[in-house]
LUMFITI-685090 format. One record per residue (C-alpha): y, x, z. Coordinates in steps of 0.02 Angstrom, whole numbers, plus 50000, padded with zeros to 5 digits. Layout:
BEGIN
ATOM      y      x      z
ATOM      Y      X      Z
...
//
This chain:
BEGIN
ATOM      y      x      z
ATOM  50338  49105  48632
ATOM  50499  49212  48619
ATOM  50530  49200  48796
ATOM  50353  49287  48840
ATOM  50375  49416  48708
ATOM  50565  49460  48780
ATOM  50480  49465  48963
ATOM  50332  49578  48919
ATOM  50446  49699  48834
ATOM  50568  49685  48985
ATOM  50428  49749  49079
ATOM  50458  49869  49199
ATOM  50523  49880  49388
ATOM  50419  49729  49401
ATOM  50265  49805  49336
ATOM  50282  49969  49447
ATOM  50315  49834  49592
ATOM  50153  49752  49547
ATOM  50023  49900  49530
ATOM  50098  49972  49669
ATOM  50076  49828  49789
ATOM  49893  49798  49750
ATOM  49818  49956  49833
ATOM  49760  49944  50010
ATOM  49834  49782  50065
ATOM  49744  49695  49947
ATOM  49591  49789  49905
ATOM  49542  49812  50084
ATOM  49655  49701  50193
ATOM  49646  49559  50085
ATOM  49459  49553  50052
ATOM  49435  49593  50234
ATOM  49527  49429  50266
ATOM  49406  49308  50167
ATOM  49257  49402  50229
ATOM  49308  49396  50403
ATOM  49393  49229  50417
ATOM  49366  49111  50255
ATOM  49497  49008  50183
ATOM  49612  48990  50315
ATOM  49671  49172  50267
ATOM  49760  49088  50132
ATOM  49895  49018  50243
ATOM  49966  49188  50301
ATOM  49949  49283  50114
ATOM  50043  49131  50048
ATOM  50170  49140  50187
ATOM  50197  49313  50182
ATOM  50204  49312  50003
ATOM  50358  49186  50021
ATOM  50445  49249  50162
ATOM  50474  49432  50108
ATOM  50496  49386  49926
ATOM  50708  49400  49958
ATOM  50692  49572  50031
ATOM  50611  49639  49853
ATOM  50723  49531  49769
ATOM  50891  49619  49824
ATOM  50815  49770  49774
ATOM  50832  49720  49579
ATOM  51013  49601  49615
ATOM  51109  49732  49713
ATOM  51055  49863  49569
ATOM  51078  49762  49431
ATOM  51266  49708  49481
ATOM  51316  49868  49544
ATOM  51228  50010  49451
ATOM  51202  50092  49606
ATOM  51033  50089  49724
ATOM  50991  50034  49876
ATOM  51010  50176  49976
ATOM  51204  50214  49900
ATOM  51221  50029  49962
ATOM  51159  50087  50139
ATOM  51281  50245  50131
ATOM  51419  50114  50112
ATOM  51364  50004  50244
ATOM  51368  50174  50352
ATOM  51305  50330  50375
ATOM  51179  50267  50529
ATOM  51083  50161  50392
ATOM  51053  50294  50272
ATOM  50996  50387  50424
ATOM  50886  50264  50480
ATOM  50797  50231  50300
ATOM  50766  50425  50289
ATOM  50677  50420  50455
ATOM  50571  50307  50384
ATOM  50546  50395  50224
ATOM  50504  50567  50317
ATOM  50350  50464  50388
ATOM  50302  50404  50212
ATOM  50322  50564  50148
ATOM  50191  50607  50268
ATOM  50060  50463  50257
ATOM  50063  50339  50116
ATOM  50011  50458  49990
ATOM  49884  50558  50098
ATOM  49795  50399  50136
ATOM  49808  50310  49956
ATOM  49718  50456  49873
ATOM  49616  50469  49995
ATOM  49539  50293  49965
ATOM  49557  50320  49783
ATOM  49452  50498  49788
ATOM  49305  50374  49864
ATOM  49323  50258  49740
ATOM  49313  50380  49605
ATOM  49154  50472  49697
ATOM  49077  50301  49709
ATOM  49133  50251  49514
ATOM  49061  50412  49436
ATOM  48917  50423  49566
ATOM  48972  50599  49622
ATOM  48884  50574  49800
ATOM  48871  50765  49836
ATOM  49053  50782  49773
ATOM  49181  50829  49921
ATOM  49303  50695  49943
ATOM  49442  50853  49978
ATOM  49420  50912  49821
ATOM  49395  50765  49709
ATOM  49569  50714  49805
ATOM  49665  50895  49740
ATOM  49604  50851  49573
ATOM  49659  50667  49563
ATOM  49848  50750  49637
ATOM  49853  50874  49511
ATOM  49810  50756  49365
ATOM  49920  50610  49419
ATOM  50075  50755  49466
ATOM  50050  50849  49295
ATOM  50062  50641  49215
ATOM  50225  50602  49324
ATOM  50302  50783  49265
ATOM  50272  50809  49092
ATOM  50284  50591  49051
ATOM  50408  50534  49175
ATOM  50475  50356  49193
ATOM  50432  50329  49023
ATOM  50237  50368  49040
ATOM  50219  50296  49205
ATOM  50288  50126  49135
ATOM  50188  50121  48970
ATOM  50005  50188  49068
ATOM  50024  50041  49213
ATOM  50030  49916  49085
ATOM  49855  49991  48999
ATOM  49795  50021  49189
ATOM  49865  49852  49250
ATOM  49771  49747  49100
ATOM  49611  49853  49137
ATOM  49627  49803  49319
ATOM  49682  49617  49291
ATOM  49520  49597  49136
ATOM  49406  49674  49267
ATOM  49483  49559  49449
ATOM  49476  49418  49332
ATOM  49301  49444  49292
ATOM  49232  49512  49440
ATOM  49315  49317  49528
ATOM  49227  49212  49406
ATOM  49070  49297  49426
ATOM  49070  49277  49622
ATOM  49130  49088  49577
ATOM  48998  49065  49448
ATOM  48887  49130  49584
ATOM  48951  49024  49712
ATOM  48965  49063  49913
ATOM  48830  49152  50003
ATOM  48736  49067  50113
ATOM  48780  49073  50305
ATOM  48658  49144  50432
ATOM  48596  49037  50562
ATOM  48711  49001  50706
ATOM  48864  49088  50613
ATOM  48994  49053  50738
ATOM  49159  49099  50644
ATOM  49285  49238  50746
ATOM  49433  49163  50835
ATOM  49609  49174  50750
ATOM  49673  49200  50935
ATOM  49571  49332  50999
ATOM  49702  49514  51003
ATOM  49594  49589  50878
ATOM  49632  49470  50744
ATOM  49810  49421  50819
ATOM  49823  49625  50756
ATOM  49734  49603  50597
ATOM  49837  49462  50553
ATOM  49996  49580  50608
ATOM  49919  49709  50471
ATOM  49903  49583  50355
ATOM  50057  49522  50338
ATOM  50149  49690  50377
ATOM  50088  49749  50229
ATOM  50064  49586  50116
ATOM  50126  49617  49982
ATOM  50186  49786  50054
ATOM  50276  49873  50158
ATOM  50471  49804  50146
ATOM  50566  49964  50136
ATOM  50455  49998  49976
ATOM  50623  49892  49916
ATOM  50713  50033  49858
ATOM  50576  50102  49763
ATOM  50621  49944  49658
ATOM  50802  50002  49642
ATOM  50771  50171  49579
ATOM  50642  50128  49471
ATOM  50785  50009  49377
ATOM  50925  50134  49369
ATOM  50779  50256  49295
ATOM  50741  50105  49154
ATOM  50929  50066  49134
ATOM  50958  50259  49096
ATOM  50801  50283  48994
ATOM  50832  50141  48888
ATOM  51032  50132  48874
ATOM  51011  49948  48894
ATOM  51049  49837  49053
ATOM  50972  49670  49061
ATOM  51056  49536  49116
ATOM  51040  49460  49306
ATOM  50941  49322  49253
ATOM  50817  49443  49140
ATOM  50797  49544  49276
ATOM  50745  49444  49391
ATOM  50629  49358  49287
ATOM  50542  49516  49270
ATOM  50518  49565  49442
ATOM  50464  49381  49495
ATOM  50335  49401  49357
ATOM  50281  49549  49433
ATOM  50295  49483  49620
ATOM  50192  49314  49566
ATOM  50041  49410  49489
ATOM  50033  49517  49644
ATOM  50038  49354  49753
ATOM  49886  49286  49628
ATOM  49803  49464  49640
ATOM  49793  49463  49823
ATOM  49718  49265  49830
ATOM  49579  49335  49700
ATOM  49557  49467  49810
ATOM  49532  49357  49966
ATOM  49422  49230  49887
ATOM  49286  49375  49803
ATOM  49293  49422  50025
ATOM  49273  49237  50053
ATOM  49139  49194  49940
ATOM  49027  49341  49941
ATOM  49044  49400  50136
ATOM  49119  49253  50242
ATOM  48993  49196  50349
ATOM  48860  49335  50331
ATOM  48919  49397  50480
ATOM  48921  49573  50392
ATOM  49014  49703  50495
ATOM  49164  49777  50406
ATOM  49182  49959  50392
ATOM  49364  50028  50505
ATOM  49362  50156  50355
ATOM  49452  50092  50172
ATOM  49330  50207  50084
ATOM  49192  50129  50175
ATOM  49268  49964  50158
ATOM  49278  49990  49971
ATOM  49104  50067  49941
ATOM  49018  49902  50052
ATOM  49111  49779  49943
ATOM  49026  49872  49784
ATOM  48848  49888  49870
ATOM  48858  49691  49931
ATOM  48929  49620  49743
ATOM  48765  49724  49690
ATOM  48648  49641  49812
ATOM  48733  49470  49792
ATOM  48776  49444  49617
ATOM  48657  49594  49513
ATOM  48687  49770  49485
ATOM  48761  49740  49319
ATOM  48904  49695  49402
ATOM  48951  49848  49494
ATOM  49037  49932  49355
ATOM  49151  49792  49350
ATOM  49200  49792  49531
ATOM  49201  49983  49526
ATOM  49334  50000  49398
ATOM  49440  49862  49459
ATOM  49438  49935  49643
ATOM  49476  50124  49573
ATOM  49609  50042  49429
ATOM  49682  49972  49591
ATOM  49712  50117  49694
ATOM  49743  50244  49553
ATOM  49885  50144  49493
ATOM  49969  50133  49664
ATOM  49945  50327  49703
ATOM  50058  50346  49536
ATOM  50171  50225  49588
ATOM  50203  50281  49759
ATOM  50199  50460  49706
ATOM  50346  50430  49588
ATOM  50435  50331  49709
ATOM  50435  50429  49854
ATOM  50495  50572  49760
ATOM  50633  50494  49669
ATOM  50683  50419  49821
ATOM  50665  50587  49944
ATOM  50791  50668  49819
ATOM  50911  50512  49830
ATOM  50935  50522  50030
ATOM  50923  50688  50039
ATOM  51057  50713  49918
ATOM  51153  50552  50004
ATOM  51144  50639  50161
ATOM  51224  50816  50108
ATOM  51340  50740  49955
ATOM  51499  50804  49966
ATOM  51652  50686  49910
ATOM  51695  50746  49753
ATOM  51511  50730  49678
ATOM  51527  50628  49551
ATOM  51360  50489  49498
ATOM  51341  50615  49346
ATOM  51309  50762  49437
ATOM  51192  50690  49547
ATOM  51097  50604  49407
ATOM  51103  50787  49306
ATOM  51035  50867  49488
ATOM  50904  50735  49526
ATOM  50815  50781  49353
ATOM  50771  50962  49392
ATOM  50735  50903  49591
ATOM  50603  50781  49521
ATOM  50462  50902  49482
ATOM  50497  50990  49631
ATOM  50497  50841  49743
ATOM  50330  50775  49653
ATOM  50238  50949  49675
ATOM  50325  50967  49873
ATOM  50256  50809  49881
ATOM  50053  50868  49834
ATOM  50068  50994  49934
ATOM  50131  50908  50090
ATOM  49976  50770  50092
ATOM  49863  50871  50041
ATOM  49861  50982  50194
ATOM  49880  50818  50283
ATOM  49723  50761  50204
ATOM  49616  50928  50253
ATOM  49697  50958  50442
ATOM  49693  50764  50473
ATOM  49554  50685  50367
ATOM  49442  50642  50522
ATOM  49580  50557  50604
ATOM  49647  50497  50440
ATOM  49641  50299  50535
ATOM  49782  50369  50666
ATOM  49890  50434  50534
ATOM  49874  50268  50433
ATOM  49916  50173  50590
ATOM  50060  50248  50608
ATOM  50123  50215  50450
ATOM  50072  50026  50471
ATOM  50164  50025  50656
ATOM  50325  50107  50583
ATOM  50323  50005  50438
ATOM  50296  49847  50537
ATOM  50437  49862  50648
ATOM  50564  49931  50546
ATOM  50529  49770  50415
ATOM  50665  49653  50470
ATOM  50797  49791  50506
ATOM  50756  49862  50336
ATOM  50796  49639  50263
ATOM  50933  49621  50361
ATOM  51020  49803  50292
ATOM  50972  49743  50109
ATOM  51029  49567  50159
ATOM  51219  49648  50206
ATOM  51183  49733  50043
ATOM  51184  49606  49932
ATOM  51349  49491  50014
ATOM  51447  49653  50026
ATOM  51628  49693  49919
ATOM  51492  49784  49814
ATOM  51425  49622  49737
ATOM  51526  49519  49618
ATOM  51530  49314  49696
ATOM  51441  49266  49571
ATOM  51295  49376  49581
ATOM  51275  49351  49763
ATOM  51116  49258  49808
ATOM  51131  49065  49851
ATOM  51143  48975  49998
ATOM  50941  48959  49996
ATOM  50888  49108  49968
ATOM  51003  49177  50119
ATOM  50936  49049  50228
ATOM  50756  49115  50181
ATOM  50790  49293  50219
ATOM  50841  49257  50400
ATOM  50689  49141  50403
ATOM  50584  49314  50348
ATOM  50698  49410  50480
ATOM  50654  49302  50614
ATOM  50471  49304  50574
ATOM  50449  49481  50558
ATOM  50547  49521  50700
ATOM  50426  49364  50807
ATOM  50288  49484  50737
ATOM  50346  49634  50772
ATOM  50389  49622  50946
ATOM  50211  49542  50977
ATOM  50153  49690  50909
ATOM  50247  49804  51043
ATOM  50168  49698  51165
ATOM  50001  49719  51138
ATOM  49990  49896  51078
ATOM  50134  49972  51223
ATOM  50121  49859  51340
ATOM  49964  49747  51363
//
């Protein structure tokens, strides 16, 4: 009991990771995976969570062992590493938040039944609300509020999954033919699922930033075992929720020949309406609340993380050798508000100008994240195996082997992805 109490008290970066990861990759991709392909999708979901685990774990390990962020580690490996990560961050700045807020706005319209509301105005209101929360409350409020939001999400999702299982699988239509797993469309979908499950690899630096921020605010540093236990809890919760979403899709939609919307907002609305049909209208509030809580938490964590990472990358790129770590930390506090507001303006502009082509913007983000994943994984491995990290804190041999397997796995997928998208 004491161990559980300590774990819950230490919840921080792992909790934020879970709330960030269970966005579009879970709500849309995991549910679609079950809806279109059935239980076989357990294989890529579980495989992705296992093989990508070291890349994220290293974000906690490196920072706990060195009191430095992964980004500082990239700079220590060479400025080329940092420039490479800066380019990835630039793509994220113009794509990820716009996509997340757009989906969340659609879900809020559905939840509150604002049928005539402009999705752009709703997105503006969400940006203003979340920006104010982050600027006023900063990390402390983010962590505390997400404990409530993730609890609401967990209860709503657990209730929804239980109702779906109790109701049983929907009847398949006559002459139902499962889609081939080996068609280009199916392979591309699986690649996208694996690439974003549990989330993009470059977000490992977000974990690193949150760890530093929690240490500054609490004046307490967890030992490596405690820090990894907290992260592992969040990571396991993330994987379980992915399976919940897949189960919902499998039992509610698989075998019905329902045409899935290509739009994240359209699919979420479609999913909620189908629950009303299959289980009962009284379940709508559970599904809608779970979906909105999922995306709202992702918006908050992503907005906070991209602001922090952007500041850190820019500071490291222009930093003079005589600047101390304390000076940099002091500057970061004053820059955070500016970064949050700049991200709001940039991504609102993206929504206004690219709303009708948002799918292409998201596709660009997906493409970049997937292609760079094995490279970022290798960069993280270089960090934790460097002289920055004491030998006793470096990953065990089995974890290093799992890392190389993950790099190989993602590299093969990336090569095939490029072949289909660019060459074929």
